[in-house]
C-alpha positions as CSV (number, residue, x, y, z in Angstrom):
1,M,256.0,111.8,-67.3
2,G,257.5,108.6,-65.7
3,Q,260.2,108.4,-63.4
4,S,262.3,107.2,-66.3
5,S,261.9,110.2,-68.6
6,V,263.1,112.6,-65.9
7,R,265.8,110.8,-64.2
8,G,269.4,112.6,-64.0
9,E,267.7,116.1,-65.0
10,G,269.3,119.0,-63.7
11,T,272.7,117.3,-63.3
12,R,275.6,118.7,-65.7
13,G,276.1,116.4,-68.3
14,N,272.2,116.2,-69.2
15,V,272.0,120.2,-69.7
16,P,272.6,119.6,-73.4
17,R,269.7,117.4,-73.8
18,A,267.4,120.4,-73.7
19,R,266.5,120.4,-77.3
20,E,266.4,116.3,-77.3
21,M,263.6,116.7,-75.0
22,G,261.7,119.2,-76.8
23,W,262.7,122.2,-74.6
24,D,264.6,124.3,-77.1
25,D,262.5,125.9,-79.4
26,D,264.6,124.9,-83.1
27,P,261.4,123.2,-84.4
28,H,259.3,126.3,-84.1
29,G,262.6,127.8,-86.3
30,A,263.5,130.4,-83.8
31,G,266.9,129.6,-83.7
32,E,269.7,127.8,-81.7
33,A,270.1,128.0,-78.1
34,T,272.1,130.8,-76.7
35,G,275.6,129.7,-74.9
36,A,274.1,130.4,-71.6
37,A,272.9,126.6,-72.0
38,A,276.0,125.3,-73.1
39,D,278.0,127.3,-70.6
40,A,275.6,126.0,-68.0
41,S,277.2,122.4,-68.6
42,R,280.3,123.2,-68.2
43,E,279.8,125.5,-65.5
44,A,277.9,123.2,-63.4
45,G,274.5,124.8,-64.3
46,S,275.1,128.3,-63.1
47,P,273.4,130.7,-65.5
48,D,275.2,133.4,-63.8
49,G,278.6,131.8,-63.4
50,S,278.6,131.7,-59.8
51,T,280.6,128.6,-58.0
52,R,278.9,125.7,-57.1
53,A,279.4,126.5,-53.5
54,E,277.7,129.8,-53.9
55,R,275.0,128.1,-55.2
56,R,274.3,125.8,-52.4
57,R,274.4,128.3,-49.9
58,G,272.0,130.0,-52.0
59,A,269.7,126.9,-51.9
60,A,270.3,126.4,-48.0
61,G,269.0,129.7,-47.1
62,G,269.8,132.6,-49.9
63,D,272.3,135.5,-49.4
64,A,272.3,136.7,-45.8
65,R,273.7,139.9,-46.6
66,S,271.3,141.0,-49.6
67,G,268.1,139.2,-47.9
68,R,267.8,137.1,-51.0
69,R,265.5,133.9,-51.0
70,G,267.4,130.5,-51.6
71,G,266.4,127.9,-54.5
72,G,266.9,130.1,-57.4
73,G,269.7,132.3,-55.8
74,G,272.5,131.7,-58.4
75,S,270.4,132.9,-61.2
76,R,268.9,136.0,-60.1
77,R,272.8,137.9,-59.2
78,L,273.9,139.2,-62.4
79,P,277.4,140.8,-62.6
80,K,277.8,144.7,-62.6
81,K,278.6,146.4,-65.6
82,G,282.2,146.2,-66.6
83,A,283.2,143.6,-64.3
84,D,287.2,143.1,-64.0
85,K,289.3,140.0,-64.8
86,K,289.8,139.4,-61.3
87,G,286.6,140.0,-59.7
88,D,284.4,138.0,-62.0
89,G,287.2,135.6,-63.8
90,R,286.2,136.1,-67.3
91,K,287.4,138.7,-69.4
92,G,284.3,141.3,-70.7
93,A,281.7,138.7,-68.7
94,G,279.7,142.0,-67.5
95,R,279.6,143.2,-71.2
96,K,279.2,139.9,-73.0
97,G,276.9,138.3,-71.2
98,V,277.1,134.8,-69.4
99,G,279.4,131.6,-70.5
100,R,283.3,131.3,-71.0
101,K,283.4,132.3,-74.4
102,G,280.3,134.6,-74.0
103,V,277.8,136.1,-76.4
104,D,278.3,139.0,-78.4
105,K,276.1,142.3,-78.6
106,K,274.4,141.7,-81.8
107,A,273.5,137.9,-80.7
108,G,272.3,139.6,-77.5
109,K,270.0,141.7,-79.1
110,R,268.4,139.1,-81.6
111,K,268.1,136.6,-78.7
112,A,267.1,138.9,-75.7
113,L,263.8,137.1,-75.5
114,R,264.5,133.7,-76.0
115,W,261.1,131.3,-76.0
116,V,259.7,129.8,-72.8
117,A,261.6,126.5,-73.6
118,I,265.5,127.9,-73.1
119,T,264.2,129.7,-69.9
120,L,262.9,126.6,-68.5
121,A,265.9,124.7,-69.6
122,V,267.9,127.0,-67.9
123,L,266.2,127.2,-64.7
124,I,265.3,124.0,-64.5
125,L,268.1,122.0,-65.9
126,G,270.6,124.4,-65.2
127,T,270.7,124.3,-61.5
128,A,272.4,121.1,-60.6
129,G,270.8,118.9,-58.1
130,A,268.9,121.9,-56.8
131,G,267.2,122.1,-60.5
132,Y,266.0,118.6,-60.2
133,L,264.6,118.8,-57.0
134,Y,262.5,121.9,-58.2
135,Y,261.4,120.0,-60.3
136,E,260.2,117.2,-58.5
137,H,259.0,119.3,-56.4
138,L,256.8,121.2,-59.1
139,N,255.6,117.9,-60.3
140,G,254.6,117.0,-56.8
141,N,252.4,119.9,-56.7
142,I,250.1,119.0,-59.4
143,R,246.9,117.1,-58.4
144,G,245.3,114.9,-61.2
145,G,242.2,112.7,-62.2
146,S,240.6,110.6,-65.0
147,R,240.1,112.4,-68.4
148,A,236.4,111.4,-68.7
149,G,233.6,110.1,-66.3
150,G,231.5,108.2,-68.9
151,N,231.3,107.3,-72.1
152,S,230.4,110.2,-74.6
153,G,230.8,108.4,-78.1
154,V,232.7,111.3,-79.2
155,K,235.8,110.8,-81.1
156,K,238.8,113.1,-81.7
157,A,238.5,115.2,-85.0
158,A,240.2,113.6,-88.3
159,P,243.5,115.5,-89.1
160,N,243.6,118.4,-91.5
161,A,245.7,118.2,-94.6
162,L,248.8,118.4,-92.9
163,G,248.1,115.8,-90.0
164,D,247.0,118.3,-87.5
165,T,244.3,118.1,-85.2
166,P,242.4,121.0,-83.3
167,L,243.2,120.9,-79.2
168,N,240.4,121.7,-76.8
169,I,240.6,122.2,-72.9
170,L,238.1,122.3,-70.8
171,M,238.5,125.0,-67.8
172,I,236.6,124.5,-65.1
173,G,235.9,126.9,-61.6
174,S,235.1,124.9,-58.5
175,D,233.2,126.5,-55.4
176,S,234.6,124.0,-53.1
177,R,235.0,124.9,-49.4
178,A,236.7,121.6,-48.6
179,D,239.5,123.5,-46.6
180,D,239.8,126.8,-44.3
181,K,241.2,128.9,-47.0
182,N,238.5,128.3,-49.4
183,I,235.6,128.7,-46.4
184,A,237.3,131.7,-45.8
185,L,236.9,132.8,-49.3
186,G,233.2,132.4,-49.4
187,G,230.4,130.0,-48.0
188,G,230.1,128.7,-44.5
189,K,231.7,125.8,-42.6
190,N,228.4,123.9,-43.1
191,D,229.4,123.7,-47.1
192,R,232.6,121.9,-45.9
193,D,231.2,118.6,-46.8
194,R,229.4,119.5,-49.4
195,K,230.4,118.3,-53.0
196,P,231.6,121.2,-55.2
197,L,229.5,122.9,-58.2
198,A,231.6,123.9,-61.2
199,D,230.3,127.4,-61.3
200,V,232.6,128.3,-64.1
201,Q,233.0,126.5,-67.1
202,M,235.0,127.6,-70.5
203,L,236.0,125.6,-73.1
204,L,239.5,126.8,-74.9
205,H,239.3,125.6,-78.5
206,I,242.7,125.9,-80.1
207,S,242.7,125.6,-84.0
208,A,244.7,122.7,-86.0
209,D,247.1,125.2,-87.5
210,R,247.5,126.9,-83.8
211,E,246.7,130.8,-85.5
212,N,243.3,130.9,-83.4
213,A,241.6,130.5,-80.1
214,S,238.1,130.5,-79.3
215,I,236.8,130.8,-75.5
216,V,233.3,129.3,-75.0
217,S,231.4,129.5,-71.7
218,V,228.1,128.0,-70.5
219,P,226.4,130.1,-67.5
220,R,226.5,127.4,-64.6
221,D,222.4,127.1,-64.2
222,T,222.0,126.1,-67.9
223,V,219.8,123.1,-67.7
224,V,221.5,120.3,-70.0
225,P,221.6,116.2,-70.4
226,I,224.2,114.7,-67.7
227,P,225.3,111.5,-68.8
228,E,225.9,108.6,-66.9
229,C,229.3,109.2,-65.0
230,K,231.4,107.2,-62.5
231,D,233.6,109.1,-60.1
232,E,237.4,107.9,-58.9
233,A,235.8,105.8,-56.2
234,G,233.6,104.0,-58.4
235,T,230.4,105.6,-57.4
236,T,227.8,105.6,-60.6
237,Y,225.7,108.2,-61.0
238,P,222.5,107.8,-63.3
239,A,222.1,110.1,-66.3
240,T,219.8,113.2,-66.0
241,T,218.3,115.3,-68.2
242,N,216.7,118.2,-66.0
243,R,219.5,119.3,-63.8
244,P,222.0,122.7,-64.5
245,I,225.1,122.1,-65.9
246,N,226.8,123.1,-63.0
247,E,226.0,119.6,-61.0
248,S,227.7,117.7,-63.5
249,L,231.0,118.1,-61.3
250,Q,228.8,116.7,-58.1
251,R,228.0,113.7,-60.3
252,G,231.6,112.0,-61.2
253,G,233.9,115.2,-60.6
254,P,235.8,116.9,-63.8
255,G,235.6,114.0,-65.7
256,C,232.0,114.0,-65.7
257,T,231.6,117.7,-66.4
258,L,234.1,116.8,-69.4
259,T,231.4,114.0,-70.6
260,T,228.6,116.3,-70.2
261,W,230.3,118.8,-72.4
262,E,231.6,116.3,-75.1
263,N,227.9,115.1,-75.2
264,L,226.4,118.5,-75.7
265,T,229.1,119.8,-78.2
266,G,229.8,116.4,-80.4
267,V,233.7,118.3,-79.8
268,Y,236.1,115.7,-78.6
269,I,237.9,117.5,-75.4
270,D,241.8,116.7,-74.8
271,H,242.3,117.9,-71.2
272,W,240.4,119.6,-68.2
273,M,242.1,121.8,-66.0
274,M,240.3,123.0,-62.6
275,V,241.0,125.9,-60.3
276,D,239.0,126.3,-56.8
277,F,238.6,129.6,-54.8
278,A,242.0,129.5,-52.9
279,G,243.8,129.0,-56.6
280,V,242.0,132.1,-58.4
281,V,243.1,134.3,-55.2
282,A,247.0,133.0,-55.2
283,M,247.3,133.2,-59.3
284,A,245.7,137.0,-59.4
285,D,248.4,137.6,-56.6
286,E,251.2,135.8,-58.4
287,V,250.6,138.4,-61.3
288,G,250.2,141.4,-59.3
289,G,246.6,142.2,-59.9
290,V,244.6,141.8,-63.2
291,P,242.9,145.0,-64.9
292,V,239.1,145.0,-65.2
293,C,237.0,147.8,-65.7
294,V,233.4,149.1,-65.0
295,K,231.7,152.1,-66.2
296,T,230.0,153.3,-63.2
297,G,231.3,152.4,-59.6
298,V,229.8,149.1,-58.2
299,W,229.0,147.5,-54.5
300,D,227.9,143.8,-55.2
301,R,225.9,143.7,-51.8
302,S,222.8,142.3,-50.1
303,T,219.4,144.8,-50.9
304,R,215.7,144.2,-49.7
305,N,214.5,142.1,-52.5
306,V,217.6,140.3,-53.2
307,K,220.0,138.5,-50.6
308,G,223.9,137.8,-51.1
309,G,226.2,138.9,-53.7
310,S,229.8,138.7,-53.6
311,G,230.8,142.3,-51.9
312,L,232.9,143.2,-54.7
313,K,233.4,147.2,-54.5
314,L,235.1,149.0,-57.0
315,P,235.3,152.6,-58.6
316,E,234.6,153.9,-62.1
317,G,236.9,152.7,-64.8
318,T,240.1,150.2,-64.4
319,T,241.5,148.7,-61.3
320,E,243.8,145.8,-60.9
321,V,242.0,143.5,-59.0
322,Q,244.2,140.8,-56.9
323,G,243.5,138.7,-53.8
324,E,239.8,138.7,-52.1
325,Q,238.8,141.2,-54.7
326,A,239.6,139.0,-58.2
327,L,237.3,136.1,-56.6
328,Q,234.4,138.5,-56.1
329,W,234.9,140.1,-59.6
330,L,234.6,136.6,-61.1
331,R,231.7,135.6,-58.8
332,T,230.0,138.9,-59.2
333,R,226.1,138.5,-60.6
334,H,223.7,140.6,-59.4
335,A,225.4,144.1,-60.2
336,F,226.2,142.9,-63.9
337,G,222.6,141.6,-64.3
338,S,222.6,137.8,-65.3
339,D,225.0,134.9,-65.7
340,Q,225.6,135.9,-69.2
341,N,227.0,138.7,-68.2
342,R,229.0,137.3,-65.3
343,A,230.6,134.9,-68.0
344,K,231.5,138.5,-70.1
345,A,233.1,139.5,-66.8
346,Q,235.1,136.4,-66.7
347,H,236.3,136.6,-70.3
348,M,237.6,140.4,-69.6
349,Y,239.6,138.9,-66.3
350,M,241.1,136.3,-68.3
351,N,242.0,138.4,-71.1
352,G,243.7,140.9,-68.7
353,M,245.6,138.5,-67.1
354,M,247.2,137.7,-70.5
355,K,247.9,141.3,-71.2
356,K,249.2,141.6,-68.1
357,L,251.6,138.3,-68.2
358,Q,252.7,139.4,-71.9
359,S,253.3,143.2,-70.4
360,Q,255.7,141.8,-67.5
361,N,257.7,139.7,-69.8
362,A,257.2,136.9,-67.3
363,W,259.3,134.5,-69.2
364,S,262.4,136.6,-69.8
365,D,262.6,136.9,-65.7
366,T,263.8,133.4,-64.1
367,G,262.5,134.7,-60.4
368,R,258.9,135.5,-61.6
369,L,258.9,132.4,-64.0
370,M,259.8,129.9,-60.3
371,G,256.9,132.1,-58.8
372,L,254.2,131.7,-61.7
373,A,255.3,128.0,-62.0
374,D,255.1,127.2,-58.4
375,T,251.8,129.2,-57.7
376,A,250.0,127.5,-60.9
377,T,251.0,124.2,-60.2
378,R,249.6,124.3,-56.7
379,A,246.5,125.9,-57.9
380,L,245.7,123.9,-60.6
381,Q,244.2,120.3,-60.6
382,V,244.6,118.6,-64.1
383,S,243.5,115.4,-66.1
384,D,245.9,112.7,-65.9
385,E,247.6,112.7,-68.8
386,I,248.9,116.2,-68.8
387,K,250.1,115.7,-64.9
388,S,253.4,116.7,-65.3
389,V,255.7,119.9,-65.7
390,K,256.9,119.0,-68.9
391,R,253.2,118.2,-70.3
392,L,252.0,121.4,-69.1
393,F,254.8,122.9,-70.5
394,D,254.6,121.0,-73.9
395,L,250.8,122.4,-74.0
396,S,251.6,125.8,-73.2
397,M,253.4,125.8,-76.4
398,Q,250.4,125.0,-78.1
399,L,249.5,128.4,-77.6
400,K,252.3,130.4,-78.6
401,N,251.5,131.3,-82.0
402,V,247.8,132.4,-81.1
403,K,247.8,136.4,-81.2
404,L,245.6,138.4,-79.0
405,D,243.2,139.5,-81.5
406,R,242.8,136.0,-82.9
407,L,241.6,134.9,-79.2
408,T,237.6,135.2,-79.1
409,T,235.5,134.9,-76.2
410,A,231.9,133.6,-76.6
411,T,229.1,133.0,-74.4
412,I,226.1,130.2,-75.8
413,P,222.6,132.3,-75.6
414,T,220.5,131.4,-73.3
415,K,216.6,131.8,-72.4
416,P,214.8,131.1,-69.2
417,Y,213.9,127.6,-68.5
418,P,210.0,127.1,-68.7
419,A,210.1,124.8,-65.4
420,N,212.0,127.0,-63.7
421,P,212.2,130.4,-65.4
422,N,213.6,132.7,-62.3
423,A,216.4,130.4,-61.7
424,W,217.7,128.4,-64.7
425,L,218.3,128.5,-68.4
426,E,218.1,126.7,-71.5
427,M,220.1,127.1,-74.3
428,V,219.0,128.7,-78.0
429,P,219.1,125.6,-79.8
430,A,219.6,127.2,-83.0
431,S,222.3,129.3,-82.0
432,A,224.0,126.4,-79.7
433,E,224.4,124.2,-82.6
434,K,225.4,126.8,-84.8
435,M,228.3,127.4,-82.5
436,W,228.9,123.5,-82.1
437,T,229.4,123.0,-85.8
438,M,232.0,125.8,-85.8
439,L,234.4,124.2,-83.2
440,R,233.6,121.0,-84.8
441,D,234.9,122.1,-88.2
442,D,237.4,124.4,-87.0
443,V,235.6,127.3,-88.1
444,A,237.7,130.1,-86.6
445,F,235.1,132.6,-84.1
446,D,236.8,135.7,-85.1
447,K,237.5,137.3,-89.0
448,N,241.0,138.3,-88.6
449,G,241.8,135.0,-90.2
450,D,240.4,135.9,-93.7
451,R,242.6,139.5,-93.7
452,A,243.5,140.4,-97.0
453,G,247.4,139.4,-97.6
454,A,247.8,136.4,-95.4
455,K,250.0,133.9,-96.2
456,P,248.6,131.2,-97.9
457,K,248.3,127.9,-95.9
458,P,250.7,125.3,-97.4
459,T,248.8,121.9,-98.7
460,A,249.8,118.2,-98.4
461,S,250.8,116.6,-101.7
462,A,248.2,114.2,-102.7
463,K,249.0,110.5,-102.5
464,P,247.8,107.8,-104.9
465,A,244.3,106.8,-104.3
466,T,243.3,103.5,-103.7
467,P,240.8,102.2,-105.5
468,A,237.4,101.1,-103.9
469,D,236.1,97.9,-104.1
470,A,232.4,97.3,-106.0
471,P,229.6,98.6,-103.8
472,G,227.9,95.3,-103.6
473,S,230.8,93.7,-102.2
474,F,230.8,95.3,-98.7
475,G,228.4,95.3,-96.0
476,V,227.1,99.1,-94.8
477,T,225.7,99.2,-91.5
478,I,223.4,102.3,-91.0
479,V,223.0,103.8,-87.1
480,N,220.4,106.3,-86.4
481,G,222.2,108.9,-83.9
482,T,219.7,111.6,-84.9
483,D,219.0,112.4,-81.2
484,G,222.4,114.0,-80.5
485,S,220.8,117.4,-80.1
486,G,219.0,116.2,-77.1
487,E,215.6,116.1,-79.8
488,Q,214.0,112.4,-80.5
489,A,215.5,110.3,-82.8
490,V,213.5,110.5,-86.2
491,Q,212.1,107.1,-86.2
492,G,213.1,104.7,-89.4
493,R,216.1,107.0,-90.3
494,A,218.6,104.3,-90.7
495,G,216.1,101.9,-92.8
496,S,215.6,104.5,-95.2
497,L,219.2,105.6,-95.4
498,A,219.9,101.8,-96.0
499,E,217.1,101.7,-98.9
500,I,218.7,104.7,-100.5
501,L,222.4,103.1,-100.2
502,R,220.7,99.8,-101.8
503,G,219.4,101.8,-104.6
504,K,222.6,103.0,-105.5
505,G,224.2,99.4,-105.6
506,F,225.1,99.0,-102.2
507,T,223.4,95.7,-101.7
508,R,224.8,94.6,-98.6
509,A,223.6,98.2,-96.9
510,E,221.2,96.9,-93.8
511,S,219.9,99.4,-90.9
512,S,220.8,98.6,-87.1
513,P,218.9,98.4,-84.1
514,E,221.9,99.9,-82.4
515,G,221.5,103.7,-81.2
516,G,223.4,106.5,-79.6
517,P,223.2,110.0,-79.9
518,R,225.8,112.0,-82.5
519,K,225.9,115.5,-83.5
520,D,227.3,115.0,-86.6
521,T,227.0,112.5,-89.5
522,V,230.2,110.4,-89.8
523,V,231.3,107.1,-92.0
524,V,233.6,104.7,-89.9
525,Y,236.1,102.2,-91.2
526,P,238.3,99.6,-89.3
527,K,241.5,100.8,-88.7
528,G,242.8,97.2,-89.7
529,D,241.4,97.6,-93.1
530,G,243.8,100.8,-94.2
531,D,243.4,102.7,-97.4
532,R,241.0,100.4,-99.2
533,G,238.8,100.6,-96.1
534,K,239.3,104.5,-96.2
535,A,238.4,104.2,-99.7
536,N,235.0,102.1,-99.4
537,A,233.8,104.6,-96.9
538,Q,234.6,107.5,-99.3
539,S,232.8,105.9,-101.7
540,V,229.7,105.8,-99.2
541,A,229.9,109.1,-98.4
542,K,230.1,110.2,-102.0
543,A,227.0,108.2,-102.8
544,L,225.1,110.6,-100.0
545,G,226.6,113.8,-100.6
546,L,228.9,113.7,-97.4
547,P,232.5,115.6,-97.4
548,D,235.6,113.5,-97.0
549,S,235.5,115.2,-93.4
550,A,233.1,112.8,-92.4
551,I,235.3,109.7,-92.8
552,R,236.7,108.3,-89.6
553,I,238.6,105.1,-88.3
554,D,237.8,103.2,-85.6
555,V,239.9,100.7,-84.2
556,K,236.8,98.6,-82.9
557,A,234.7,99.0,-85.8
558,E,234.1,95.8,-87.7
559,G,233.1,96.8,-91.1
560,I,232.0,99.9,-92.7
561,K,229.3,101.8,-90.6
562,L,227.1,105.1,-91.6
563,I,226.1,106.9,-88.1
564,V,223.6,109.3,-88.9
565,G,224.1,112.5,-86.6
566,A,221.8,115.1,-85.4
567,D,223.0,117.3,-88.3
568,W,221.2,115.0,-90.8
569,R,217.2,114.5,-89.7
570,E,216.1,114.8,-93.0
571,G,216.4,114.2,-97.1
572,S,218.3,111.7,-99.1
573,V,221.5,113.9,-99.8
574,Y,223.4,115.4,-97.1
575,K,223.7,119.2,-96.8
576,R,226.6,120.5,-94.7
577,P,225.8,123.4,-92.5
578,T,228.2,126.1,-93.8
579,H,229.8,129.0,-91.5
580,T,232.1,131.6,-92.4
581,A,234.7,132.7,-90.3
582,G,233.6,135.4,-87.2
583,D,229.6,134.3,-88.3
584,L,228.6,134.3,-84.8
585,P,224.5,134.2,-83.3
586,E,223.5,137.1,-82.0
587,G,224.6,137.7,-78.2
588,A,227.2,135.3,-78.4
589,D,230.2,137.4,-78.9
590,D,230.7,139.1,-75.3
591,K,234.0,140.8,-75.5
592,A,233.6,144.1,-73.7
593,T,235.9,146.6,-73.0
594,C,234.1,148.1,-69.8
595,M,231.2,146.4,-67.3
596,D,227.7,148.1,-67.3
597,V,226.6,147.7,-63.9
598,Y,222.8,147.4,-62.9
599,S,221.3,150.2,-61.5
600,V,220.7,148.7,-57.8
601,Y,224.2,148.1,-57.5
602,K,225.9,151.3,-58.8
603,W,228.3,153.0,-56.4
604,D,229.3,156.6,-55.9
605,G,232.7,155.8,-54.7
606,K,231.6,157.5,-51.4
607,S,229.3,155.8,-49.3
């Protein structure tokens, strides 16, 4: 967010602009802001009615008598029950809530837990000058970087009937040892100058209707094609086909990891977020521990045959891990048997953190919220387009409708990599492609969306169709992208489909020597051609059996172009792969309530 967009925030006159800035939840049907926001403007931004002088003292160093820290002092003091007129200055302040007019009991019950928007508006905008400084402090914490490190050719999915598109965020765990904190948590000093590896990689997919979400992991030692990338310093790294996916971070930074995923999946990824060892520890400490479970005691240590280990030592059952122990949980592989099971344990941790935050009602406690905001912005590095508090907040709002029973965690099924079977893995092609197709088509990984009695989705009103031109009056260029799954391209595929189109009346259809791998088959048309260009593209798609969802707008296109993807390697009529919600391949769904422990690493809880 640019400087002009935040100028003056936190001042008395700007508090009512919370709704205008998108921080109020009226667009989501949650009702009007409470009286506290309005009173904040009248009372110089104080959520509890404290005077400006009191807040200044709190900001400078806290309440000396109570030992409270400054910065949010005013917002954390609550009036005593039954405060009198003389002591509080407002009749019934203790019973009726905050504000000159107050909020009656009935309204207070209805709006006891406001959306995050209201809490943040009062917290950040409602503390006068201190609020602006705190807002800028949080923005200053956030580190950024380029969204992409190379060119995958993957385009954002076409909007659905309501104009909505899925949201995809790549979450990366870095093993950086660039500072003393990270060295103390893992690795030696000799690793300080080593480029970090992306040891954790998870794609968070939020559906277009924002009602379900999926988290997909690829184990760190899985060999994949890594495309040519360029880092922030301008250094170019050549493409490679025989290295594990965690090395993508060394070959151009998090932007290259994102491009690798796009190239691998055919899914457009909107943003990336990255955290290192110290960030994981800080977040676990901030929430007060994350619940995880093992079926027997576990001690992940060096053995006679296998050196190393995370050092994780837990008794049987559920433990709330925090600090270094949380990091050990996320890094444990030997005791859980494999990289696949490590991903399962990481997903358990993420689910546990979400449940913990929900159980704490963290968003209703301004002190807790300030701590979470400060810790999170220090821990995370994000792609540049979301490098601000406002944009990260807007992003978090995309998840507000997703219930826990509609969040599915999964890991891509793998098998030993033939050239190095003891150390590396490769994806099971059919299983991986099925999951990537489900993501591209926005098919839910869970079955809960098909529950009986679910409300039908509203549909957009159909617009009058623009007639297409005669098939022979416009050109169609056919491009062979059938190598999109890492396999060799089908020779002559573009030429054969050009011949088929000419036989259907598209006499100006021609194959192109242009290549470029693509997962899914699409028909693109120039943005400048508008509805007529779309109608012409639809006529090409219809002639070949392609669905309307295969139609794309391309600002750089000079005419109608058919790009034949890896999903259509043979046949004259397209047969779209179809999948139903929850139909994951065997071994992909990795949700677990308790982790199995490999026999060598079982611990009796005594030694």
